[in-house]
C-alpha positions as CSV (number, residue, x, y, z in Angstrom):
1,M,42.9,-125.2,12.5
2,K,41.5,-126.3,9.1
3,P,37.9,-126.4,9.1
4,A,36.1,-129.8,8.0
5,R,35.5,-129.9,4.2
6,K,31.8,-129.7,3.1
7,P,30.4,-133.3,2.8
8,V,31.3,-135.0,-0.2
9,P,28.8,-134.5,-2.8
10,P,27.9,-137.5,-5.1
11,A,30.1,-136.2,-8.0
12,R,33.5,-136.7,-6.1
13,R,32.5,-140.5,-4.7
14,D,32.7,-141.1,-8.9
15,P,36.0,-142.2,-10.4
16,P,38.8,-139.8,-11.3
17,M,37.8,-137.8,-14.5
18,E,41.0,-137.3,-16.7
19,V,41.5,-133.7,-17.9
20,E,44.0,-131.8,-19.6
21,R,44.9,-128.3,-18.0
22,V,46.4,-125.6,-19.8
23,Q,48.4,-122.2,-18.4
24,T,46.6,-118.9,-18.8
25,G,47.9,-115.7,-18.7
26,V,45.0,-113.8,-16.6
27,R,45.3,-110.7,-15.0
28,M,43.0,-109.9,-12.4
29,E,42.6,-107.3,-9.5
30,K,45.5,-107.7,-7.2
31,R,43.9,-108.1,-3.8
32,M,41.2,-110.3,-5.4
33,V,44.3,-112.5,-6.1
34,K,45.8,-112.1,-2.6
35,V,42.3,-113.4,-1.0
36,L,42.3,-116.5,-3.8
37,K,45.7,-117.6,-2.6
38,A,44.9,-117.4,1.2
39,V,41.8,-119.0,0.9
40,A,43.6,-121.9,-1.2
41,E,46.1,-122.2,1.2
42,Y,43.4,-122.3,3.7
43,Y,42.2,-125.5,2.3
44,D,45.4,-127.0,1.1
45,M,44.2,-126.4,-2.6
46,T,46.5,-125.0,-5.6
47,L,44.9,-121.4,-6.7
48,G,44.0,-123.4,-10.0
49,Q,41.6,-125.5,-8.2
50,I,40.1,-123.0,-6.0
51,L,39.3,-121.2,-9.5
52,E,38.0,-124.3,-10.7
53,D,35.9,-125.0,-7.9
54,I,34.1,-121.1,-8.2
55,V,33.8,-121.2,-11.7
56,L,31.8,-124.9,-11.7
57,H,29.7,-123.4,-9.0
58,A,29.1,-120.1,-10.7
59,F,28.1,-122.2,-14.2
60,E,25.8,-124.5,-12.4
61,G,23.3,-121.3,-11.7
62,P,21.4,-120.0,-8.2
63,G,21.8,-122.2,-5.4
64,A,25.7,-123.3,-6.0
65,N,27.8,-121.9,-3.8
66,A,31.3,-122.6,-3.8
67,F,31.5,-121.7,-0.4
68,M,29.0,-121.5,2.5
69,G,28.9,-120.9,6.3
70,E,32.1,-120.8,8.1
71,A,33.9,-120.6,5.2
72,V,32.3,-117.5,3.7
73,K,33.3,-115.7,7.3
74,R,37.0,-117.1,6.8
75,I,36.7,-115.5,3.5
76,A,35.5,-112.0,5.0
77,E,38.3,-112.2,6.9
78,F,40.9,-112.4,4.1
79,K,39.0,-109.9,2.4
80,K,39.5,-107.3,5.5
81,L,43.4,-108.7,5.7
82,Y,44.3,-107.6,2.2
83,G,41.7,-104.6,1.6
84,M,39.5,-106.4,-0.6
85,D,36.9,-103.7,0.0
86,Y,34.8,-103.8,-2.8
87,D,31.6,-105.9,-3.9
88,V,30.6,-108.9,-6.6
89,H,29.5,-105.6,-8.5
90,A,33.0,-103.9,-8.4
91,S,34.3,-105.2,-11.7
92,Y,31.9,-103.2,-13.7
93,R,34.1,-100.0,-12.5
94,F,37.9,-101.6,-12.1
95,R,40.0,-99.4,-14.6
96,E,44.1,-100.5,-14.7
97,K,46.2,-97.7,-12.9
98,Q,47.9,-95.2,-15.3
99,E,52.3,-95.2,-15.0
100,G,53.6,-92.0,-14.1
């Protein structure tokens, strides 16, 4: 059973805003992508929509959270399921695997 979405913020009550989306060739850590895809599926959103939501909240600054309460618990379950066993500061330590 999917959780109820957060209350609709005032911006969502405004008329739709036309945007132009572009395809990107972003490379991300494999386990993180699996968790993001699971979250997108859970909320019946596309991966792009989830990423846009996360980025907009991050750019808003402190106190603007894309996920709260039950969603954070569900994401923790997805992280455990897919072995995403690192914290928010780990990206500074990421290095590409060497082939061979």
